[in-house]
Each structure stands twice: as C-alpha cells, then as structure tokens.
C-alpha positions in Angstrom: 23.9 19.2 10.5 26.2 16.4 11.5 24.7 13.0 12.3 26.5 10.5 14.3 27.4 7.0 12.9 24.9 5.6 15.4 22.1 7.8 14.2 22.8 6.7 10.5 22.9 3.0 11.4 19.6 3.5 13.3 17.7 4.9 10.5 19.2 2.6 7.9 18.0 -0.3 10.2 14.5 1.1 10.3 14.4 1.6 6.5 15.6 -2.0 6.2 12.9 -3.3 8.5 10.3 -1.5 6.6 11.4 -3.1 3.3 11.6 -6.5 4.9 8.0 -6.3 6.1 6.2 -5.8 2.6 5.8 -8.1 -0.3 3.9 -5.7 -2.5 3.8 -1.8 -1.7 6.0 1.0 -1.2 8.1 2.8 1.5 8.1 6.7 1.8 10.6 8.7 3.5 9.7 12.1 4.9 12.5 14.5 5.3 12.5 17.8 7.2 15.8 19.9 7.7 17.9 16.9 6.3 16.4 14.7 8.8 14.2 11.7 8.4 11.1 12.4 10.3 8.7 9.7 9.1 8.6 6.3 7.4 5.5 5.4 5.8 5.0 1.9 4.6 2.0 1.0 2.2 0.9 -2.6 1.8 -0.8 -3.7 -1.4 -3.2 -6.5 -1.2 -3.4 -8.3 -4.6 -6.8 -9.7 -5.3 -8.6 -11.6 -8.1 -11.6 -9.4 -8.9 -13.7 -9.6 -12.1 -16.0 -6.7 -12.8 -18.8 -6.5 -15.3 -21.4 -3.8 -16.1 -25.2 -4.5 -15.7 -27.4 -2.3 -17.9 -30.4 -0.6 -16.2 -33.4 1.1 -17.8 -32.2 4.6 -16.9 -28.8 6.1 -18.0 -26.8 4.7 -15.0 -25.1 1.4 -14.6 -24.3 -0.6 -11.6 -21.1 -2.6 -11.4 -21.4 -6.2 -10.2 -18.4 -7.4 -8.4 -17.5 -11.1 -8.4 -14.7 -11.7 -6.0 -13.0 -15.1 -6.1 -12.2 -15.3 -2.4 -13.5 -18.3 -0.3 -16.2 -18.9 -2.9 -18.2 -15.8 -2.0 -20.2 -13.8 -4.2 -20.7 -9.9 -3.7 -22.9 -7.5 -5.6 
C-alpha cells in the first residue's frame, strides 16, 4: 500500500497533537492493514493518597483512604 506524503504528514501531525496534550500517560496506535486506524490517548492523574488498614472483628479489613485534596477526608 502506497501512502501519499499528505497522508503521512497528517498522521504524524495527529500523533504529535496527542503527545502535546498529555503530561502523564500514554499514546497507543492501532494499525490494521498497515494503516493507523485509531489513536488512543490515556491521561494519568497523579494524586496524593495515603491508605491504611483498619482491623475488624471478622476476618475482613476495610481500607480507610485519606485523600489530601482540598482538605477533604474520605472513608
């Protein structure tokens, strides 16, 4: 399959845009029959999470999450 120069520039431009839009994450290219059919961008949101186990009377434990965002506490 022969791709035109215009097609090559267009796909490289789309890949560059996907890379420019992320700080943490990944870009996946899906190829079918030597043609890029999909570009998937995965964004990773970094957080500050502290986890601690709280023992219970039975054999299971709950996980208590303390999230340091906007001084909120979550259980």
